[in-house]
N, C-alpha and C positions, 0 to 999 in steps of 0.2 A: 491273698484279695486284698487286705489293706493297702498294699504297695499299689494295686491298680487303681481304687478309689482316691486315694490320696492322687496317683499321677493324675486322673479327669478332673478330680477339682482343681490343680492347678494348671488344667490346661484353661479350663473358664475362669477362674481369676486371675491368673497371667497368661494369655492369649498372646502368642509371639506374634499373629498376623491383626488382631485386634487390643485397641485400647477400650475396654468397657466399662461402662460406667458403674461404679459400686452398685452390688443387688439388684442390679436391673431385674432380673429375672424372677424376683419377688415382687415385682408391681404387680395390680390388680388391672392395668391399665395397659392393653391388648397394642395401642396404636403409641403408646408412650415406649412400649419395650422395642416396638417396630423402629418409630423415630431415631432411637437412641443406637439401633444397632445400624442403621442406615447411615447415619452420623459417623457413629466409628471405620464402620469398612468405610465411607469416603475419605476420612481424613485418613487414615493409612497408607504407610509409604513399605510395611511390609508384607503386605497379601499375597497371596502368589495366583489367586482367580481376582474376577471382577469384586465388584466392589457386592455386589447382589447374591452370587455364590458363597462370598466368604460371609456376609451378614447369614445367611440362611443356613449355613454349614455348622455355622455356632449354635443359631438355634435349635436346630434338628440334635446338634452333639449334647446341649443343654436336657434336651426333651428325651433321648436314648438314653446318657447315663442314669437320669432318675429312675426310668423303666418303672417297676412296678410299685414303688415307692411313692409314684407322684399320685397325688390327689385330684379325684375327678376334674374338680374345680379349677384347679390348676391345670389340667390337660387343656382344657375348653379355652383358658387364656391364653397359654401358652403357643396352641394350634390358630386362635382366633389371630396373635401376631403373626403367625406366617403369612396370612391373607392381609394382613395391615403392610407388611414387609413387600407381596406382592404390588400390591396399589401404590405405595410409596416409589418402588420401581418402573412404573406403568404398566405393570402385566394382570393378566387378570388374573383373578382367586382360585381358587380348585373348587368344584362344585362337590360336595361330599354326600 
């Protein structure tokens, strides 16, 4: 299992498609997270899908990787970042 955790951590830290701002997922500001992911996705020349899909995939991957270890407040911030990311790309936020 340690290899699996190391693999997913490596993906987050050294994405082959996006150059992420260091520790961006640790921010308490959903807008900052979303804007940073958007910038990274739009600047990338290595991504295989649209900037929106690449950014959302990386955010979702991070949330899923954390799983049950993600505290409720952190999950709220990251879920809010999804809505901010949708807004940044001109899409409607999901109603929960």
